[in-house]
C-alpha positions as CSV (number, residue, x, y, z in Angstrom):
1,X,0.0,0.0,0.0
2,X,1.6,3.3,-1.0
3,X,0.6,6.9,-1.8
4,X,2.0,7.2,-5.2
5,X,-1.2,7.9,-7.0
6,X,-2.1,11.1,-5.1
7,X,-4.0,12.8,-8.0
8,X,-6.8,10.0,-7.8
9,X,-8.2,11.7,-4.6
10,X,-7.9,15.1,-5.9
11,X,-10.0,14.1,-9.0
12,X,-12.9,12.9,-6.8
13,X,-14.5,16.2,-5.9
14,X,-14.2,17.5,-9.4
15,X,-16.0,14.6,-10.9
16,X,-18.5,14.7,-7.9
17,X,-19.2,18.4,-8.5
18,X,-19.9,18.2,-12.2
19,X,-22.2,15.3,-11.8
20,X,-23.9,16.9,-8.6
21,X,-24.4,20.3,-10.3
22,X,-25.9,18.7,-13.5
23,X,-28.4,16.7,-11.6
24,X,-29.2,19.6,-9.3
25,X,-29.9,22.2,-12.1
26,X,-32.2,19.9,-13.9
27,X,-34.2,18.8,-10.8
28,X,-34.1,22.2,-9.3
29,X,-35.8,23.9,-12.5
30,X,-38.5,21.2,-12.5
31,X,-39.1,21.6,-8.7
32,X,-39.5,25.4,-9.1
33,X,-42.3,24.8,-11.7
34,X,-44.5,22.8,-9.4
35,X,-43.3,23.8,-5.9
36,X,-46.1,26.4,-5.3
37,X,-48.9,23.8,-6.1
38,X,-47.3,21.0,-4.2
39,X,-46.3,22.8,-1.1
40,X,-49.8,23.1,0.2
41,X,-50.6,19.3,-0.3
42,X,-47.2,17.7,0.3
43,X,-45.3,19.5,3.1
44,X,-42.2,17.5,2.6
45,X,-41.6,18.9,-0.9
46,X,-40.4,22.3,0.6
47,X,-37.8,20.5,2.6
48,X,-36.8,18.5,-0.5
49,X,-36.3,21.8,-2.5
50,X,-34.3,23.2,0.3
51,X,-32.0,20.2,0.6
52,X,-31.4,20.1,-3.1
53,X,-30.7,23.9,-3.2
54,X,-28.3,23.5,-0.3
55,X,-26.5,20.7,-2.2
56,X,-26.3,23.0,-5.3
57,X,-24.9,25.8,-3.3
58,X,-22.2,23.9,-1.6
59,X,-20.9,22.3,-4.8
60,X,-20.6,25.5,-6.7
61,X,-16.9,26.4,-7.6
62,X,-17.2,29.8,-6.0
63,X,-18.4,28.2,-2.7
64,X,-15.7,25.5,-2.7
65,X,-13.0,28.2,-3.3
66,X,-14.1,30.1,-0.2
67,X,-15.3,27.4,2.2
68,X,-13.8,24.1,0.9
69,X,-15.6,20.8,0.3
70,X,-16.3,17.7,2.3
71,X,-16.4,14.2,0.7
72,X,-17.5,11.0,2.4
73,X,-15.1,8.0,1.7
74,X,-17.0,4.7,0.7
75,X,-15.7,2.2,3.1
76,X,-17.0,-1.4,2.7
77,X,-18.9,-2.6,5.7
78,X,-16.3,-5.3,6.5
79,X,-13.6,-2.6,6.8
80,X,-15.6,-0.2,9.1
81,X,-14.0,0.0,12.5
82,X,-14.2,2.3,15.5
83,X,-11.6,4.9,14.7
84,X,-10.5,5.6,18.3
85,X,-6.8,6.0,17.5
86,X,-5.2,6.9,14.2
87,X,-1.8,8.0,12.6
88,X,-0.5,8.9,9.3
89,X,2.4,6.6,8.2
90,X,5.3,7.7,6.1
91,X,4.1,5.7,3.1
92,X,0.8,7.7,3.0
93,X,-1.3,5.1,4.5
94,X,-3.5,5.8,7.6
95,X,-3.3,3.4,10.6
96,X,-6.7,3.4,12.3
97,X,-6.7,1.4,15.6
98,X,-9.7,0.3,17.6
99,X,-8.8,-2.6,19.7
100,X,-12.0,-3.5,21.3
101,X,-13.3,0.0,20.3
102,X,-15.2,0.7,23.5
103,X,-17.2,-2.4,23.1
104,X,-17.1,-4.7,26.1
105,X,-18.6,-7.7,24.0
106,X,-15.5,-7.4,21.7
107,X,-13.2,-7.2,24.7
108,X,-14.7,-10.3,26.3
109,X,-14.5,-12.2,22.9
110,X,-10.8,-11.1,22.3
111,X,-11.8,-9.3,19.2
112,X,-9.4,-6.5,18.5
113,X,-9.3,-4.5,15.3
114,X,-6.8,-2.4,13.3
115,X,-7.4,-1.0,9.7
116,X,-4.8,0.1,7.3
117,X,-6.3,2.5,4.8
118,X,-4.9,4.1,1.8
119,X,-7.2,7.1,1.3
120,X,-6.0,7.8,-2.3
121,X,-6.4,4.3,-3.8
122,X,-9.0,3.2,-1.3
123,X,-7.2,0.0,-0.5
124,X,-8.0,-1.4,2.9
125,X,-6.4,-4.1,5.0
126,X,-7.4,-5.4,8.4
127,X,-4.2,-6.0,10.5
128,X,-4.2,-8.8,13.1
129,X,-4.1,-7.0,16.6
130,X,-2.6,-9.2,19.4
131,X,-3.8,-7.1,22.4
132,X,-6.5,-4.6,23.4
133,X,-4.9,-1.3,22.4
134,X,-8.1,0.6,23.2
135,X,-7.1,3.8,25.0
136,X,-3.4,3.3,24.7
137,X,-0.9,5.9,23.8
138,X,0.9,6.1,20.4
139,X,3.6,8.0,18.7
140,X,5.8,7.9,15.6
141,X,9.3,6.7,16.4
142,X,12.4,8.3,14.6
143,X,12.5,5.4,12.2
144,X,8.9,6.0,11.1
145,X,7.4,3.0,12.9
146,X,4.7,3.5,15.5
147,X,5.1,2.7,19.2
148,X,1.7,1.8,20.9
149,X,1.9,1.6,24.6
150,X,-0.7,0.6,27.2
151,X,-4.4,-0.4,26.5
152,X,-7.2,-2.1,28.2
153,X,-6.8,-4.9,30.7
154,X,-10.2,-4.6,32.1
155,X,-13.4,-2.6,31.4
156,X,-15.1,-0.4,34.0
157,X,-17.8,-1.9,36.2
158,X,-20.4,0.6,37.2
159,X,-22.5,-1.7,39.4
160,X,-20.2,-4.6,40.7
161,X,-21.8,-7.5,42.5
162,X,-18.3,-9.0,43.6
163,X,-16.4,-7.0,46.2
164,X,-13.0,-6.1,44.7
165,X,-9.8,-4.0,45.3
166,X,-6.1,-3.6,45.0
167,X,-3.6,-6.3,46.4
168,X,0.0,-5.4,47.0
169,X,1.8,-8.6,46.9
170,X,5.1,-8.4,49.0
171,X,8.2,-10.6,48.3
172,X,10.7,-10.9,51.2
173,X,12.5,-13.8,49.5
174,X,16.1,-12.7,48.6
175,X,16.8,-15.9,46.5
176,X,14.1,-15.6,43.8
177,X,11.4,-13.7,42.2
178,X,7.8,-15.2,42.4
179,X,5.5,-15.5,39.5
180,X,1.9,-15.9,40.4
181,X,-0.8,-17.0,37.6
182,X,-4.0,-15.2,37.0
183,X,-6.6,-16.5,39.4
184,X,-4.2,-16.8,42.3
185,X,-6.2,-16.9,45.6
186,X,-5.6,-14.6,48.4
187,X,-7.3,-15.3,51.8
188,X,-8.3,-12.6,54.3
189,X,-8.1,-13.3,58.0
190,X,-11.8,-13.9,58.1
191,X,-11.6,-16.5,55.4
192,X,-12.9,-14.4,52.5
193,X,-11.2,-15.3,49.2
194,X,-10.1,-13.1,46.3
195,X,-8.7,-14.2,42.9
196,X,-6.1,-12.1,41.1
197,X,-7.2,-10.7,37.7
198,X,-3.9,-10.9,36.1
199,X,-0.6,-12.9,36.3
200,X,2.3,-11.1,37.9
201,X,5.8,-11.4,38.8
202,X,7.3,-10.0,42.0
203,X,11.1,-9.5,41.8
204,X,13.2,-11.0,44.5
205,X,14.0,-8.9,47.6
206,X,17.3,-7.2,48.1
207,X,19.5,-6.6,51.1
208,X,21.1,-3.5,52.5
209,X,24.2,-3.7,54.7
210,X,23.5,-3.4,58.4
211,X,24.6,-0.5,60.5
212,X,28.1,-0.9,62.2
213,X,28.6,-4.3,60.7
214,X,25.4,-5.8,61.9
215,X,23.0,-8.1,60.2
216,X,21.9,-7.1,56.7
217,X,18.4,-5.6,56.3
218,X,16.0,-7.3,53.8
219,X,14.4,-4.8,51.5
220,X,11.1,-6.4,50.1
221,X,10.0,-6.0,46.5
222,X,6.3,-5.6,45.7
223,X,3.9,-5.5,42.8
224,X,0.1,-4.5,42.8
225,X,-2.7,-6.6,41.2
226,X,-6.4,-6.2,41.1
227,X,-8.4,-9.0,42.8
228,X,-12.1,-9.9,42.9
229,X,-14.0,-11.8,45.5
230,X,-14.6,-15.5,44.8
231,X,-18.1,-15.1,46.4
232,X,-20.4,-12.3,45.3
233,X,-22.3,-10.1,47.7
234,X,-21.7,-8.3,51.0
235,X,-20.3,-11.4,52.7
236,X,-16.9,-10.8,51.0
237,X,-16.7,-7.1,52.0
238,X,-13.5,-6.1,53.7
239,X,-13.7,-2.7,55.5
240,X,-10.0,-2.3,56.3
241,X,-6.5,-2.9,55.0
242,X,-5.7,-6.5,55.8
243,X,-2.8,-9.0,55.4
244,X,-3.7,-11.9,53.1
245,X,-2.1,-15.4,52.7
246,X,-1.3,-16.7,49.3
247,X,-2.9,-20.1,48.6
248,X,-0.6,-22.9,48.0
249,X,2.3,-21.7,50.1
250,X,3.3,-23.6,53.2
251,X,5.7,-23.2,56.0
252,X,7.8,-20.1,56.4
253,X,6.7,-19.0,52.9
254,X,3.2,-18.5,54.1
255,X,4.2,-16.4,57.1
256,X,7.1,-14.3,56.0
257,X,8.3,-14.7,52.4
258,X,5.3,-13.8,50.3
259,X,2.0,-12.4,51.3
260,X,-0.6,-9.8,50.2
261,X,-1.7,-6.4,51.7
262,X,-5.2,-5.7,50.5
263,X,-6.9,-2.3,50.4
264,X,-10.6,-2.3,51.6
265,X,-12.6,-4.7,49.4
266,X,-15.8,-2.8,48.2
267,X,-18.7,-2.8,45.9
268,X,-17.8,0.8,44.7
269,X,-17.6,1.7,40.9
270,X,-14.5,0.1,39.4
271,X,-12.6,2.2,36.8
272,X,-11.0,0.8,33.5
273,X,-7.6,-0.8,34.1
274,X,-4.5,-0.4,32.0
275,X,-1.8,-2.8,30.7
276,X,1.9,-2.7,30.6
277,X,2.0,-3.9,27.1
278,X,4.0,-2.2,24.4
279,X,4.1,-3.0,20.7
280,X,5.7,-1.3,17.6
281,X,3.7,-1.3,14.3
282,X,6.3,-2.0,11.4
283,X,5.4,0.1,8.5
284,X,7.1,-2.2,6.0
285,X,5.9,-5.5,7.3
286,X,2.5,-4.2,8.3
287,X,2.3,-6.0,11.5
288,X,2.7,-5.4,15.3
289,X,5.9,-6.4,17.0
290,X,6.2,-6.9,20.7
291,X,8.7,-4.9,22.5
292,X,9.7,-4.7,26.2
293,X,6.6,-3.9,28.4
294,X,6.4,-0.7,30.4
295,X,7.3,-0.8,34.1
296,X,3.8,0.5,34.8
297,X,0.3,-0.2,33.6
298,X,-1.4,2.6,31.6
299,X,-4.8,3.3,30.2
300,X,-5.2,6.9,28.7
301,X,-1.5,7.8,28.8
302,X,0.2,10.4,26.7
303,X,3.3,9.6,24.7
304,X,5.5,12.6,24.0
305,X,8.7,12.6,22.0
306,X,11.8,14.4,23.4
307,X,14.5,16.1,21.2
308,X,16.9,13.1,21.7
309,X,14.4,10.7,20.2
310,X,13.3,9.2,23.5
311,X,9.5,9.0,24.2
312,X,8.0,9.9,27.5
313,X,4.9,7.9,28.8
314,X,3.0,10.1,31.1
315,X,-0.1,9.5,33.4
316,X,-2.8,6.8,32.6
317,X,-4.8,4.5,34.8
318,X,-2.8,1.5,36.2
319,X,-3.9,-2.0,36.9
320,X,-6.0,-0.9,39.8
321,X,-7.7,1.9,38.0
322,X,-5.7,4.5,39.7
323,X,-3.7,7.4,38.1
324,X,-0.1,6.3,37.3
325,X,2.2,9.0,38.9
326,X,5.4,7.5,37.5
327,X,6.6,8.6,34.1
328,X,8.9,6.5,32.1
329,X,10.9,6.8,28.8
330,X,11.3,4.5,25.8
331,X,14.6,4.2,24.2
332,X,13.9,3.3,20.5
333,X,17.4,1.9,20.0
334,X,17.3,-0.6,22.9
335,X,13.6,-0.9,23.1
336,X,13.6,-0.6,26.9
337,X,11.9,1.7,29.3
338,X,13.5,3.7,32.1
339,X,12.0,5.3,35.1
340,X,11.3,9.0,34.8
341,X,10.2,11.6,37.3
342,X,7.1,11.1,39.6
343,X,4.4,13.7,39.1
344,X,0.6,13.5,38.8
345,X,-1.3,14.6,35.6
346,X,-4.8,13.9,34.5
347,X,-5.1,11.2,31.9
348,X,-4.1,12.1,28.3
349,X,-2.4,15.2,29.4
350,X,-1.4,17.7,26.6
351,X,2.3,18.1,27.1
352,X,4.2,19.8,24.3
353,X,8.0,19.7,23.8
354,X,9.4,23.3,24.0
355,X,12.4,24.7,22.3
356,X,14.4,24.3,25.6
357,X,13.6,20.7,26.2
358,X,10.9,21.2,28.9
359,X,7.3,19.8,28.4
360,X,4.5,22.4,28.6
361,X,1.2,21.1,30.1
362,X,-1.5,23.2,28.6
363,X,-4.2,22.0,31.1
364,X,-6.0,20.0,28.4
365,X,-6.7,16.4,29.3
366,X,-9.4,13.7,28.9
367,X,-11.3,11.7,31.4
368,X,-9.8,11.0,34.7
369,X,-7.9,12.8,37.6
370,X,-8.5,15.1,40.5
371,X,-10.1,18.4,39.7
372,X,-7.9,20.3,42.0
373,X,-5.7,23.2,40.7
374,X,-2.5,21.3,41.6
375,X,-3.5,18.7,38.9
376,X,-5.1,20.9,36.4
377,X,-3.1,24.2,36.2
378,X,-1.0,24.6,33.0
379,X,2.8,25.0,33.4
380,X,6.4,24.0,32.4
381,X,7.8,20.7,33.5
382,X,11.5,20.3,33.7
383,X,11.8,16.5,33.4
384,X,15.5,16.5,34.4
385,X,14.8,18.2,37.8
386,X,11.1,17.3,38.1
387,X,10.4,21.0,38.9
388,X,7.0,22.2,37.7
389,X,6.5,25.9,37.1
390,X,2.8,26.7,37.0
391,X,1.4,29.3,34.6
392,X,-2.2,30.1,35.9
393,X,-4.4,32.7,34.3
394,X,-6.2,30.9,31.6
395,X,-9.8,31.9,31.1
396,X,-12.4,29.3,32.2
397,X,-9.8,27.2,34.0
398,X,-12.5,24.8,35.2
399,X,-13.4,23.9,31.6
400,X,-10.1,22.4,30.3
401,X,-11.1,18.7,30.2
402,X,-11.8,17.7,26.6
403,X,-10.4,20.8,25.3
404,X,-8.0,20.8,22.4
405,X,-4.4,22.2,22.4
406,X,-2.2,22.9,19.3
407,X,1.3,24.3,18.8
408,X,0.5,27.0,16.3
409,X,2.6,27.1,13.2
410,X,5.3,27.9,12.7
411,X,6.7,26.0,15.8
412,X,9.6,28.6,16.0
413,X,7.0,31.1,17.4
414,X,6.4,28.7,20.3
415,X,2.8,29.8,20.7
416,X,0.2,27.3,22.2
417,X,-3.5,27.7,21.5
418,X,-6.2,26.0,23.8
419,X,-9.7,25.6,22.3
420,X,-12.9,24.8,24.0
421,X,-13.4,22.1,26.7
422,X,-15.7,21.4,29.5
423,X,-15.8,20.6,33.2
424,X,-14.3,17.5,34.8
425,X,-16.3,14.3,34.2
426,X,-19.9,14.4,33.2
427,X,-20.2,18.1,34.0
428,X,-22.7,20.1,31.8
429,X,-20.3,23.0,31.7
430,X,-18.5,23.8,28.4
431,X,-16.8,26.9,26.9
432,X,-16.2,28.6,23.6
433,X,-13.0,30.1,25.0
434,X,-9.7,30.0,23.1
435,X,-6.6,31.1,24.7
436,X,-2.9,31.7,23.6
437,X,0.4,31.7,25.3
438,X,3.9,32.6,24.0
439,X,6.0,29.9,25.7
440,X,9.2,31.7,24.8
441,X,8.3,35.0,26.4
442,X,10.4,36.1,29.5
443,X,7.2,36.0,31.6
444,X,4.7,33.8,29.6
445,X,1.1,34.7,30.2
446,X,-2.3,33.6,28.8
447,X,-4.2,36.0,26.4
448,X,-7.7,35.4,25.2
449,X,-8.2,34.3,21.6
450,X,-11.4,34.6,19.4
451,X,-14.3,32.5,20.6
452,X,-15.4,29.3,18.8
453,X,-18.9,29.4,17.3
454,X,-20.3,27.7,20.3
455,X,-19.3,26.1,23.5
456,X,-17.5,23.0,22.4
457,X,-15.9,19.9,23.9
458,X,-13.7,17.5,21.7
459,X,-12.9,20.0,18.9
460,X,-10.7,18.4,16.2
461,X,-7.7,20.6,15.2
462,X,-5.4,20.0,12.3
463,X,-2.5,22.2,11.2
464,X,-2.6,23.0,7.5
465,X,0.5,23.7,5.3
466,X,-0.3,27.3,4.8
467,X,-0.2,28.1,8.6
468,X,-4.0,27.9,9.1
469,X,-5.6,25.6,11.5
470,X,-8.7,23.6,10.7
471,X,-11.1,23.4,13.7
472,X,-14.1,21.2,13.2
473,X,-16.5,19.0,15.2
474,X,-17.2,18.5,18.9
475,X,-20.2,18.8,21.0
476,X,-21.6,21.2,23.6
477,X,-22.2,18.5,26.3
478,X,-20.3,15.5,27.5
479,X,-20.0,12.8,24.8
480,X,-22.6,14.5,22.6
481,X,-25.4,14.2,25.2
482,X,-28.7,15.8,24.3
483,X,-27.9,15.5,20.7
484,X,-25.4,18.2,21.0
485,X,-22.9,17.3,18.3
486,X,-22.1,20.2,16.1
487,X,-21.0,20.4,12.5
488,X,-19.2,23.7,12.7
489,X,-16.1,24.0,10.7
490,X,-13.8,27.0,11.1
491,X,-10.4,28.0,9.7
492,X,-8.2,29.9,12.2
493,X,-5.8,32.4,10.7
494,X,-2.7,32.6,12.8
495,X,-1.6,35.9,11.2
496,X,-4.8,37.7,12.0
497,X,-5.9,35.7,15.1
498,X,-9.3,35.2,13.7
499,X,-11.7,32.4,12.5
500,X,-13.5,32.3,9.1
501,X,-16.4,30.1,8.2
502,X,-15.8,26.9,6.3
503,X,-18.2,24.2,4.9
504,X,-20.0,22.4,7.6
505,X,-18.9,18.9,8.2
506,X,-21.1,16.0,6.9
507,X,-21.5,14.3,10.3
508,X,-21.1,15.1,13.9
509,X,-18.0,14.0,15.8
510,X,-17.3,14.1,19.6
511,X,-15.5,11.7,21.9
512,X,-13.1,9.3,20.2
513,X,-12.6,11.3,17.0
514,X,-9.7,12.9,15.3
515,X,-8.3,14.5,12.2
516,X,-5.2,14.0,10.0
517,X,-3.5,16.1,7.4
518,X,-2.9,13.9,4.3
519,X,0.1,14.3,2.1
520,X,-2.0,16.0,-0.7
521,X,-3.1,18.7,1.7
522,X,-6.6,17.5,2.5
523,X,-7.7,16.4,6.0
524,X,-9.3,13.1,6.9
525,X,-11.6,13.0,9.8
526,X,-13.0,9.9,11.6
527,X,-14.7,8.7,14.8
528,X,-17.3,9.9,17.2
529,X,-18.7,8.1,20.1
530,X,-21.8,9.9,21.6
531,X,-23.0,8.4,25.0
532,X,-26.5,8.0,23.7
533,X,-27.9,7.1,20.3
534,X,-30.5,9.9,20.2
535,X,-31.3,13.4,21.3
536,X,-33.6,12.2,24.1
537,X,-30.7,10.2,25.7
538,X,-32.8,7.0,25.8
539,X,-30.9,4.8,23.2
540,X,-27.5,3.1,23.8
541,X,-24.2,4.5,22.8
542,X,-23.1,4.5,19.1
543,X,-19.9,4.7,17.2
544,X,-19.5,6.9,14.0
545,X,-17.7,4.7,11.6
546,X,-18.0,7.2,8.7
547,X,-14.7,8.6,7.3
548,X,-14.7,12.0,5.6
549,X,-12.1,14.1,3.8
550,X,-12.1,17.9,3.8
551,X,-10.6,19.7,0.9
552,X,-9.6,23.1,2.1
553,X,-10.2,26.3,-0.1
554,X,-6.6,26.3,-1.3
555,X,-7.3,23.0,-3.3
556,X,-9.6,25.1,-5.6
557,X,-7.4,28.3,-5.7
558,X,-5.3,27.6,-8.8
559,X,-2.4,25.6,-10.1
560,X,-0.5,24.0,-7.2
561,X,3.4,24.1,-6.9
562,X,5.2,20.9,-6.7
563,X,8.5,19.7,-5.1
564,X,10.1,17.7,-8.0
565,X,13.2,16.5,-6.2
566,X,14.8,16.7,-2.9
567,X,17.0,14.6,-0.5
568,X,15.1,11.8,1.3
569,X,17.1,12.3,4.4
570,X,18.1,15.6,5.8
571,X,20.2,16.5,8.9
572,X,19.6,19.3,11.3
573,X,21.6,22.5,10.6
574,X,22.5,21.3,7.1
575,X,21.7,22.9,3.7
576,X,20.3,21.2,0.7
577,X,19.1,21.9,-2.9
578,X,15.5,21.0,-3.8
579,X,13.9,21.5,-7.1
580,X,10.4,22.9,-7.3
581,X,8.0,24.2,-9.9
582,X,7.1,27.9,-9.8
583,X,10.4,28.7,-7.8
584,X,10.0,32.3,-7.9
585,X,6.5,32.1,-6.4
586,X,7.4,30.1,-3.4
587,X,6.9,32.0,-0.2
588,X,7.2,29.5,2.5
589,X,8.5,26.0,3.2
590,X,7.1,23.9,6.0
591,X,8.2,20.6,7.6
592,X,5.1,19.0,9.0
593,X,5.1,16.1,11.4
594,X,2.5,13.3,10.7
595,X,-0.7,13.6,12.8
596,X,-1.2,11.1,15.5
597,X,-4.6,12.0,17.3
598,X,-6.6,10.2,19.9
599,X,-9.0,11.7,22.6
600,X,-8.6,15.3,21.4
601,X,-4.8,14.9,22.1
602,X,-2.0,15.2,19.6
603,X,1.0,16.7,21.3
604,X,3.5,15.7,18.5
605,X,1.7,17.7,15.7
606,X,3.9,20.5,14.6
607,X,4.8,22.6,11.6
608,X,8.3,24.1,11.3
609,X,9.4,26.9,9.1
610,X,12.4,26.0,6.8
611,X,14.4,29.1,5.7
612,X,15.5,29.1,2.0
613,X,17.0,31.2,-0.8
614,X,16.6,31.1,-4.5
615,X,19.4,29.1,-6.0
616,X,18.6,29.4,-9.7
617,X,17.6,26.6,-12.2
618,X,14.4,26.0,-10.5
619,X,16.1,25.2,-7.2
620,X,15.9,26.4,-3.7
621,X,18.6,26.1,-1.0
622,X,17.1,25.2,2.2
623,X,18.6,25.1,5.7
624,X,17.1,22.9,8.5
625,X,17.0,24.4,12.0
626,X,19.6,23.3,14.4
627,X,17.4,22.6,17.5
628,X,16.3,19.0,17.9
629,X,13.7,20.1,20.5
630,X,12.2,22.1,17.6
631,X,12.6,19.4,15.0
632,X,12.5,16.1,16.9
633,X,13.7,13.1,14.9
634,X,11.0,11.8,12.7
635,X,9.6,11.5,9.3
636,X,8.2,14.8,8.0
637,X,6.2,16.1,5.1
638,X,8.0,19.0,3.3
639,X,5.5,21.4,1.8
640,X,6.2,24.3,-0.7
641,X,3.6,27.2,-0.3
642,X,3.2,29.9,-3.0
643,X,2.4,33.5,-2.6
644,X,-1.2,32.7,-3.0
645,X,-1.1,30.3,0.0
646,X,-1.5,27.3,-2.1
647,X,0.7,24.3,-1.0
648,X,2.3,21.5,-2.9
649,X,1.8,17.9,-2.1
650,X,3.9,16.9,0.9
651,X,7.3,15.3,0.1
652,X,8.5,12.7,2.6
653,X,11.8,13.6,4.4
654,X,13.3,11.7,7.3
655,X,15.2,13.8,9.8
656,X,17.1,11.3,11.9
């Protein structure tokens, strides 16, 4: 599957427009002749006329040149999946990952799905998926392959009938680690029994030299595991922390070497639980490859790349449904995980790499975590010293959950924009606020930006090659409740700090949705998972499996420039010659990192300005920036943009 026939997709709206306009014009004239007579007798005819006229209007060339055009992709039923996670690969394919797709029946059956889609040729391929990656974190590695870490070990239980809780298994054995299979029985002092939900291994204990030459001290090791009561009902409730014996151990083992320390065992709501699993999707072989597991289980984590190519895993729910406070970093070379600084963030925190190597937390997040200011306030995080410098002052600070954050183009300006959002959890609060901050300022502070069209949770934001930002979709209420999905589409102009109208989207999108810039300059959108299937909130949840492509106005603005040749690999701070059409008209060059969205979060999306000079003979001499924090190692699309704001197709370049 490759992206070599890019013009095929570009031709689709042209053919569609001619066909649609021809049919609309003929039918519209006929309807006008009889509309007055039929309107009184057939009330639906008026609506039909309106629908056809609307279709006629939005497919006129003048409308498309101003507002763009949406096209629905025809995906065969067997390839339709729940597009919770997605990423653009460096061959132009889109990897769409569902796992169980927020469907517990699929989880129970072990049915986990991934789709590989070429949106140009419309080739589709289902990829065997060896674990439930639903609600994992994912990121492109420097070699172009995709790291996916975490996922779902267990679905939430809103009305449990078996008491359950967390068990800390303590190993005092200095001679060996202990591996306990799934279903290991832990017995409370009162005889109540609890079975472990997962297998686990507890490393052996270590020793510390005794003081003044005395006996060495044993330092136990421990691991946590979720346990469920063997017997349902209140008879298995445990009100206090207790010491549990491990079934099958006898003699001193039972008393001293290995035992459990259980939290209170309750019938309270049980959260989703994460896994430690980590896999790499190999772009060339089109399959998942297991790599070393993380040190900590994660569900709803963020993966953020650092300038040295390492990837930070931050936050997420652990194997007990609690926030993981420990960060860790993945080394793509050794494929190993190393303990990072300890700090609490809400799940899927929006943490952007700054030019000085810190991470800036915008306050945006999704789903879980305390509502206190200590957890929610934006600020700079120095991962080397674990010092967090808060930057309060953003408008509507209580409405940052389910907001979107984006590093505005070009990345050299170091300006973050936060858009929309709502209150923590299932709050009815939402906001139309946007806010901006210059991270490179001596004393960074928030300033108000232009409002969205309406209060919006889950807005989709995609950087465009001409430095605009596409903003589309979302809902006023939590997960589209009360039928509140909107189809608003706006284009944010960075230079003027203003929104302009664009063509309304074809379908509503809210929770579990995303958008991706394609190499030809169009934008693919997918997903949407409203809590209810109707506006009255009486039908079960649904998942929007429709995939649409938006053609921005620049696709209809005239002849596009092209990059005819360029090196495939470029080093930072080096200069190169590239050959382009229309060389004298080229105004900007942009390196754009492939989009990687999930849960309103894509902290690795960025567009970098590339300086250039005219070199003659249709060539430009370009020089890459020197700062790896500005241009982290990755594959990028290089776009040439002319003086009319029309971009070329993206040209794939690796920056190692």
